[in-house]
N, C-alpha and C positions, 0 to 999 in steps of 0.2 A: 504494499499499499504507499504509496506515495501520494504526497495531497496537493502536490504542486500537479500531478497531472490529470485530476480528476476534474472534467466540466461541467458548468455552469449548470449545462441540459438535464444535469442525473444528482443535480444536489437534494434535487427528491425524492428517489429512488435508490438511497444510503439506507443501509440495516443501522441496527444497535450495535453492530459488534462490528462495522465498519468505524462508525463514528469513532465507538470506543480505539480500533485503530487508529485513526485520525490527530484525536485526543494525545493521547501516547506518543505518537508524531513530533504533536505543540510539545510538547513539556518534553521531549528526550532533545528534543532543537535549546528549549529553554536553555535545559540541565548544561547545554554545549554553550549556550552565549555565555551564560555565568563564571563558570570555570573556564574559558577564553576570557572570558574579562579579567579572570583575577588575574590569571597568566600578565595578563599586557600590561594591568598596573604595574604587578612587579619586575616587567620588564622596561617599561616608561621607566619606576623608581630608580632603578640600575643606571640606565642610560643617562636620567640627571645626577645621579652622582658620579658618573664619569666625568661628563660635561664640566659640569663644577669643580672637580679637581684638573684638568685642564686649564681650564679660565684661568683658574688660582699659581701657575704654571707659569702660561702667559703674563699675569699681572708681575708675577715674581721674576721674570724674566723683560719686562719694561715692551713685552709688544702687547697686540691686538688680534692681529691674525698670525693663522700658520695654514700655509703649503702645502701637500707633498702628491704624490699619487694618488691617496686616497680620500683627496678631497681637499674641499676647502674648510677652515673652520674659525669666524671672525665672531668680537666679542664687541660687544659699544653697550653704549647708555643711552636712555632715554627718560624722560623728561617726562614724569605725571605730571598733573596737577588736582589735590581735591578740596574738594569745597567745606572749608569749614566753619561758617555761617551761611547757609542758604536765602534766609531774610536780606541779610546785608548785601550779597551778593546780586542777588535780580533788583532788589532796588538800583544799585551801581550801574547794574548793564538797562534795568528800564530808565533812569534818565540819561544812561548815553544814547541810546538806539532806539529807544518807545517800546511803548506795550505789545504792540503787532509784531514786533522782533523778539523780546521775550515768551513769547506764545508759540510763536517755529521754534522757539529756540525748548520750550521746554514738554516735555512730555509725559507718561506716567504706562508703568508697565502692566501689560498686559495682565498676572500675579494680584497685585495691588490691586489697581480696576477691580476685577473682578469678585475681591477677598469685603471692599469698600461697599460696591456694589449690595450682595448678600448681606452684610453688614444692614446697613441700611435698609432692606427688606426686610429680614429678620429681627435685628432689634430692636430698630424705629417705626416699625408695620410703616414702610415708606411701598407707594406702590408705581408700579416702574413704570407705568406712565407719566408720576409726576417727577420725574427724574428728566428736567433739562439734555437732550445732544446722547440720551441714554437709548439703544433699545436690543432686547432683547432676542440674541439668540441660541440655537442651540449644536452647538459641535461638536463631532461626531461621524460616524457611529465610536469611541471610543474602548480598548479594547483592552483588559487586565486581566494577566497569569500572576495568579499566588503559588509557590508551594504550597500543599499540602503534606 
């Protein structure tokens, strides 16, 4: 039995034992995925340790790159910025570039928005139709697998 070879026109003709077999195949692939994910995490961790040591060797020798027949290794630093006070920054940005530019810059994370709206509906008894600019959609189907 191979779930990938099953044709949609045969979905309604599947026996319980075939369904059990397809489900077992699905579970086996999930277990295989989990095992490989663990292996890949260990491999990635080992790679990162080696990169850090090699980078330390470059730093100690005053270099930022190394080239050989095996390939190239380059070390660089990137500036990153963190917002310490959102209200102060937004106020400065709004004054300098205008409210419309600030609106274009700001966004709301999908999960944060959904959590907020669900809270408004369940905790505040707000109706979805009373929240301007929000529409309810149905995402899916979403498939979930759990080990038993």
